[in-house]
TIKOL-962886 format. One line per 3 residues: number of its first residue (from 1); their letters; for each residue y, x, z of C-alpha. Coordinates in pm, whole numbers, plus 50000, padded with zeros to 5 digits. Example, Ala and Ser with C-alpha at 12.3 -4.5 7.8 and 13.67 -1.06 7.14 Angstrom:
REM TIKOL-962886
1> AS> 49550/51230/50780  49894/51367/50714 $
REM end
This chain:
REM TIKOL-962886
1> MAD> 73772/67547/57752  73720/67679/58103  73803/68034/57995 $
4> VPE> 74148/67952/57854  74354/68010/58172  74184/68344/58229 $
7> RLS> 74259/68461/57874  74618/68342/57890  74685/68512/58219 $
10> VSS> 74694/68851/58047  74972/68760/57810  75170/68522/58024 $
13> SSS> 75219/68725/58339  75594/68737/58291  75645/68411/58108 $
16> SSS> 75810/68254/58407  76092/68506/58396  76431/68367/58310 $
19> SSL> 76515/68661/58088  76327/68847/57820  76056/69101/57879 $
22> SPS> 76202/69447/57924  76023/69748/57776  75984/69903/58118 $
25> SLS> 75783/69601/58233  75506/69703/57992  75357/69943/58244 $
28> PST> 75039/70139/58172  74849/69932/58429  74896/69620/58216 $
31> MPI> 74749/69790/57907  74409/69936/58003  74357/70171/57708 $
34> DGE> 74353/70550/57729  74537/70796/57509  74245/70887/57287 $
37> LWM> 74170/70523/57209  74537/70465/57126  74523/70749/56874 $
40> IAE> 74203/70612/56721  74349/70260/56705  74661/70397/56537 $
43> ERA> 74440/70567/56277  74272/70236/56196  74609/70060/56184 $
46> QEI> 74731/70320/55935  74426/70257/55716  74523/69890/55713 $
49> INA> 74884/69977/55631  74758/70186/55340  74605/69874/55188 $
52> IQP> 74938/69691/55211  75219/69943/55161  75359/70048/54822 $
55> VIA> 75123/70255/54608  75193/70461/54299  75077/70184/54063 $
58> SDR> 75291/69915/54228  75600/70137/54227  75546/70211/53860 $
61> SRN> 75504/69843/53769  75811/69734/53964  76024/70019/53831 $
64> EII> 75934/69921/53475  76053/69564/53541  76374/69686/53705 $
67> EYL> 76455/69925/53421  76381/69655/53165  76621/69409/53330 $
70> QTL> 76891/69667/53391  76881/69781/53031  76865/69427/52893 $
73> IKD> 77159/69300/53098  77371/69611/53043  77312/69611/52665 $
76> RLG> 77359/69234/52615  77627/69150/52872  77784/69488/52943 $
79> IEV> 77751/69466/53322  77587/69685/53587  77277/69575/53777 $
82> FIF> 77176/69735/54107  76863/69696/54315  76855/69630/54689 $
85> GSV> 76615/69495/54950  76259/69596/55034  76166/69746/54696 $
88> PLK> 76406/70043/54704  76356/70066/55082  75981/70102/55012 $
91> TYL> 75884/69834/55265  75777/69561/55023  75449/69373/55047 $
94> PDG> 75227/69324/54740  75354/68964/54727  75717/69067/54776 $
97> DID> 75990/68990/54527  76244/69215/54355  76611/69172/54448 $
100> LTV> 76878/69265/54195  77251/69209/54204  77494/69196/53913 $
103> LTP> 77844/69336/53950  78096/69106/53791  78449/68979/53857 $
106> QDK> 78408/68705/54116  78585/68447/53901  78329/68512/53625 $
109> EEE> 78012/68462/53831  77932/68111/53707  78001/68198/53344 $
112> LAT> 77781/68508/53355  77505/68331/53550  77480/68073/53274 $
115> ALR> 77476/68344/53007  77208/68536/53196  76987/68229/53227 $
118> VML> 77013/68159/52853  76938/68523/52774  76626/68529/52993 $
121> EAE> 76505/68199/52846  76536/68352/52500  76333/68655/52611 $
124> KGE> 76031/68445/52707  75862/68463/52369  76004/68797/52259 $
127> SDF> 75934/69036/52548  75610/69201/52653  75712/69152/53017 $
130> RIT> 75588/68791/53036  75900/68618/53169  75836/68270/53309 $
133> DVQ> 75995/68004/53533  76359/68093/53473  76587/67898/53709 $
136> YIA> 76959/67893/53785  77044/67799/54144  77407/67687/54118 $
139> AQV> 77478/67696/54490  77763/67862/54681  77571/68186/54639 $
142> KLI> 77460/68174/54277  77111/68296/54198  76893/68344/53892 $
145> KCI> 76521/68328/53964  76230/68407/53738  75882/68555/53740 $
148> IRN> 75790/68871/53548  75435/69007/53552  75351/68775/53843 $
151> IAI> 75636/68919/54053  75923/68695/54167  76268/68819/54064 $
154> DIS> 76593/68716/54235  76916/68811/54058  77231/68753/54262 $
157> FNQ> 77596/68832/54193  77813/69080/54384  77566/69103/54673 $
160> MAG> 77747/69397/54831  77605/69324/55176  77257/69390/55038 $
163> LSA> 77365/69732/54908  77517/69808/55250  77202/69706/55439 $
166> LCF> 76989/69924/55211  77199/70233/55286  77194/70160/55658 $
169> LEQ> 76819/70105/55686  76740/70412/55477  76967/70613/55707 $
172> VDH> 76796/70467/56015  76451/70560/55882  76562/70919/55831 $
175> RFG> 76717/70923/56175  76399/70803/56346  76183/71038/56140 $
178> RDH> 75820/71085/56249  75663/71024/55909  75871/70713/55843 $
181> LFK> 75778/70543/56170  76040/70274/56107  75927/70186/55755 $
184> RSV> 75557/70190/55837  75623/69966/56138  75824/69725/55923 $
187> ILI> 75539/69706/55671  75278/69636/55939  75487/69377/56124 $
190> KAW> 75601/69215/55802  75237/69180/55696  75153/69016/56029 $
193> CYY> 75449/68780/55998  75378/68687/55636  75000/68685/55599 $
196> ESR> 74880/68613/55953  75143/68396/56125  75341/68256/55827 $
199> ILG> 75682/68296/55994  75860/68502/55726  76091/68348/55466 $
202> ANI> 76458/68258/55500  76432/68018/55205  76199/67792/55408 $
205> GLI> 76385/67809/55737  76198/68108/55882  76288/68471/55957 $
208> STY> 76459/68671/55681  76328/69017/55593  76656/69183/55699 $
211> ALA> 76651/69000/56032  76292/69113/56086  76390/69473/56010 $
214> ILV> 76661/69456/56279  76414/69308/56529  76180/69601/56460 $
217> LHI> 76468/69848/56475  76564/69714/56819  76212/69773/56955 $
220> INI> 76197/70132/56826  76548/70206/56944  76482/70106/57305 $
223> SYS> 76126/70246/57323  76133/70549/57092  75974/70816/57308 $
226> SLS> 75690/70590/57424  75569/70495/57076  75262/70654/56919 $
229> GPL> 75285/70479/56584  75321/70144/56403  75049/69973/56607 $
232> AVL> 75234/70057/56928  75551/69914/56771  75366/69594/56679 $
235> FKF> 75224/69566/57031  75566/69604/57194  75726/69379/56930 $
238> LEY> 75496/69090/57020  75506/69152/57397  75886/69173/57397 $
241> YRT> 75974/68878/57176  75712/68638/57310  75918/68604/57629 $
244> FDW> 76265/68666/57490  76518/68410/57614  76657/68294/57279 $
247> DNY> 76843/68006/57446  77071/68240/57641  77065/68579/57466 $
250> CIT> 77106/68730/57122  76962/69056/56989  77163/69361/56884 $
253> VNG> 77034/69699/56774  77095/69843/57121  77010/69557/57353 $
256> QVP> 77045/69190/57439  77380/69015/57474  77445/68691/57666 $
259> ISS> 77545/68418/57424  77802/68304/57679  77986/68637/57639 $
262> LPD> 78036/68608/57262  78232/68723/57066  78207/69021/57303 $
265> ITE> 77877/69191/57213  77856/69438/57499  77486/69475/57577 $
268> TGQ> 77355/69395/57923  77177/69659/58129  77198/70037/58112 $
271> QEV> 76881/70124/57921  76893/70438/57711  76857/70410/57337 $
274> FLN> 76786/70650/57053  77065/70544/56816  77389/70587/57006 $
277> ETF> 77713/70398/56960  77871/70685/56765  77597/70673/56503 $
280> LRE> 77623/70294/56468  78003/70302/56451  77996/70563/56175 $
283> CME> 77740/70358/55982  77960/70051/56009  78264/70244/55888 $
286> LYS> 78078/70397/55597  77853/70114/55480  78014/69782/55570 $
289> VPT> 78198/69582/55306  78478/69324/55330  78379/68961/55369 $
292> KTV> 78369/68754/55052  78609/68463/55032  78328/68205/55049 $
295> EAN> 78205/68366/55373  78540/68403/55544  78563/68055/55694 $
298> GQH> 78460/68182/56037  78510/68532/56173  78326/68471/56500 $
301> FPV> 77952/68495/56550  77798/68152/56471  77547/68065/56742 $
304> KHL> 77226/67922/56600  76873/67882/56733  76770/68244/56669 $
307> NIV> 77060/68484/56720  77047/68836/56575  77367/69039/56534 $
310> DPL> 77409/69221/56203  77484/69586/56297  77716/69620/55995 $
313> KHS> 77904/69293/56047  77908/69157/56399  78016/68809/56292 $
316> NNL> 77702/68769/56080  77405/68599/56248  77090/68723/56075 $
319> GRS> 76887/68452/56245  77090/68166/56102  76813/68068/55859 $
322> VTQ> 76575/67962/56138  76574/67591/56219  76514/67450/56566 $
325> GTP> 76376/67105/56503  76456/66822/56739  76254/66637/57000 $
328> LKV> 76115/66326/56838  76049/66021/57051  75720/65875/56942 $
331> EAH> 75650/65504/56976  75541/65432/57332  75184/65335/57398 $
334> EFV> 75126/65090/57680  74801/65012/57841  74716/64816/58152 $
337> SQV> 74506/64933/58440  74382/64706/58713  74691/64768/58926 $
340> KSI> 74983/64836/58695  75106/64912/58348  75162/65272/58252 $
343> LIF> 75416/65369/57989  75347/65699/57821  75608/65871/57613 $
346> CVI> 75493/66147/57382  75747/66409/57285  75678/66635/56997 $
349> LSG> 75875/66954/56951  75892/67022/56582  76070/67296/56392 $
352> NLQ> 76043/67654/56291  76183/67806/56610  75893/67664/56808 $
355> RIK> 75655/67784/56540  75791/68139/56568  75771/68137/56947 $
358> RAF> 75412/68016/56938  75323/68281/56683  75463/68560/56901 $
361> TLG> 75277/68430/57206  74946/68386/57027  74981/68718/56843 $
364> ARK> 75050/68907/57167  74745/68754/57336  74516/68826/57041 $
367> LRD> 74635/69186/57007  74582/69247/57377  74230/69113/57339 $
370> VLT> 74173/69356/57051  74301/69656/57245  74089/69587/57552 $
373> VPG> 73747/69574/57384  73514/69878/57384  73599/70146/57131 $
376> ETM> 73297/70082/56911  73416/69727/56836  73793/69779/56842 $
379> GWK> 73806/69880/56476  73668/69563/56326  73852/69353/56584 $
382> LEK> 74176/69506/56459  74070/69437/56102  74001/69076/56201 $
385> FLG> 74345/69053/56367  74495/69141/56027  74219/68969/55834 $
388> NSL> 74437/68770/55594  74629/69084/55499  74306/69266/55414 $
391> ERN> 74149/68966/55241  74453/68942/55016  74514/69311/54954 $
394> GKG> 74214/69519/55064  73955/69446/54797  74076/69678/54524 $
397> QRH> 74332/69443/54370  74702/69383/54434  74915/69088/54330 $
400> DVD> 75183/69317/54186  74968/69534/53956  74721/69456/53681 $
403> EPV> 74503/69761/53728  74250/69812/54011  74359/70006/54320 $
406> IAF> 74158/70187/54586  73996/69935/54820  74025/69932/55196 $
409> GTG> 73752/70115/55387  73701/70400/55141  73911/70647/55339 $
412> RSE> 74116/70721/55026  74452/70599/54895  74715/70656/54629 $
415> LSE> 75021/70597/54842  75375/70597/54716  75628/70823/54885 $
418> LRG> 75817/70609/55139  76132/70818/55125  76401/70637/54928 $
421> NFE> 76685/70765/54713  76966/70754/54969  77212/70935/54744 $
424> GYF> 77158/70683/54466  77191/70385/54703  77514/70519/54848 $
427> NNL> 77648/70589/54500  77579/70226/54400  77754/70095/54711 $
430> VYG> 78068/70299/54653  78069/70206/54285  78054/69840/54381 $
433> RWF> 78350/69883/54613  78543/70070/54346  78455/69801/54089 $
436> HGE> 78605/69532/54313  78920/69734/54376  78863/69811/54742 $
439> PPQ> 79079/70086/54893  78916/70431/54876  78755/70577/55186 $
442> NWI> 78964/70798/55414  78765/71101/55298  78938/71081/54957 $
445> PQG> 79271/71270/54977  79581/71053/54986  79761/71041/54655 $
448> QDT> 79444/71113/54461  79413/70901/54147  79107/70681/54200 $
451> SSW> 79140/70468/53888  78863/70671/53726  78507/70632/53852 $
454> DVV> 78434/70993/53758  78697/71108/54009  78565/70883/54286 $
457> RWF> 78207/70987/54212  78298/71353/54257  78421/71288/54611 $
460> VAG> 78125/71059/54683  77878/71333/54590  78021/71562/54857 $
463> QKN> 78072/71307/55132  77738/71127/55116  77543/71451/55153 $
466> VYH> 77756/71581/55439  77725/71255/55634  77361/71187/55554 $
469> WRN> 77223/71528/55641  77453/71572/55940  77290/71267/56094 $
472> LNG> 76943/71408/56032  77000/71693/56275  76916/71476/56576 $
475> PTS> 76585/71468/56766  76376/71311/56494  76081/71550/56487 $
478> LQN> 75772/71503/56696  75849/71829/56875  76188/71699/56990 $
481> MRK> 76080/71339/57044  76069/71362/57423  76440/71450/57436 $
484> SRG> 76511/71083/57377  76438/70870/57678  76342/70541/57520 $
487> TGT> 76194/70316/57784  75865/70140/57805  75495/70198/57845 $
490> YIP> 75410/70554/57748  75168/70549/57457  75054/70903/57369 $
493> EMS> 75192/71058/57053  74983/71102/56743  74897/71425/56567 $
496> QQS> 75191/71590/56394  75000/71579/56068  75168/71359/55810 $
499> YAN> 75008/71016/55775  75016/71062/55397  74811/71380/55429 $
502> RFS> 74568/71216/55670  74486/70943/55419  74526/71125/55089 $
505> SRP> 74203/71080/54893  73964/71204/55158  73712/71045/55395 $
508> SPR> 73825/70933/55740  73787/71192/56017  73475/71181/56230 $
511> NSL> 73676/71110/56547  73764/70759/56442  73666/70401/56491 $
514> PSA> 73362/70288/56292  73451/70189/55937  73411/69837/55808 $
517> SQT> 73070/69919/55661  72960/70086/55984  73044/69791/56208 $
520> QQS> 72828/69518/56061  72582/69552/56347  72868/69526/56598 $
523> KRN> 72996/69214/56427  72657/69054/56462  72653/69152/56829 $
526> P> 73018/69130/56948 $
REM end
């Protein structure tokens, strides 16, 4: 145990600060790794991502389930079903669920939820899709849950906020560019949170997937030009949030905001960011949806234990699912010495917030240890850092497909395209608004009859392309990356070659870390 203080000193140098770690505090002198090693480490990290991210087989299996449910519900109940969440965003894990939402008049939600449950129960013995465990959660937000082909399915009703978030995050990924840096970073960090640290899951009082995406977005936004790839994002993610002052600040896309200043969300400091206020304001105007009646009780930001501002609805705290836990006073133990009695009180801090903080601290220390070892051992150390992810998904099998997939360490992959169908997502969002009778956007001429969806769709087709591609003309390419002054430790940029091309059914390049099979001797002699 004598070496513990020395090991902790690397990752706790700024832990005494009263505020969170700023990106600029991650100076090169605190991260002793040269540019070439960073590039090699990023290559190994991408190989690990390839074992986790969507592949062609998993996309095909999930799309078959989605089309089956959409067709079934439309034919039997006459209602539209849209997909949202990590599946259409292409950031799902092999163990991730499928989120669907049904559009229905709000006063008919309970009636249709009951009908949908009965219909799915009846399908159990009739369908080839192996439907099991059908449940109806009759809460304020009604939900139908089931399992199809070993994949969890959540069917909600009128989840317009989910459609909005999907459009926004797809837009953000295009805006950042660089071979889907945002999406690949989300996949890597989500895998670490789910498989390694077990801190992901709003349903059990932990971080929601949307909240995690905004935390990742914040890191990329404030550090864009200094990031080499997803591993650099993970490194800065852990270093930044391990010391973040959650008691006094909340997170926004562009910076931290003192809780004491709410509902004003003006960020502190003057750091430059990649996504400017104009871009975020236009996204809010285009993608945000009115608050449902059941959510309208409070219009101000509700302060919880983990505070993350929804960029599309500033009164929505994305960290509200995380529980604090309370200090528990344990029964006192009294023992007598020769001179006096000593009363010892033990205080135990329980709760998910403390669990998340500990995970960030431990993860940051472990990753620093990985990145400071000699190059010949860094590869398998990184694999060990994400060992649960590879144990679960890197052996040629995935939870979400029945057929074998390419195993980790072969240098080959059958990756799915990470680019989503923005036009389709935006079309679904506007249809949902039109279905619920919301006023048309200001880009539809006044006086125009909008009672017909065909008319609205015609205007949508023009507007979504103009807005979407106009916002892609910013400095998203690697050539223009340095025009944005994101702050933080400079981590050299990777090759401009697409990551998909680098890992498309070919052996790993010679200038790389030793493969898993090549490092057995190193493992025996660490």
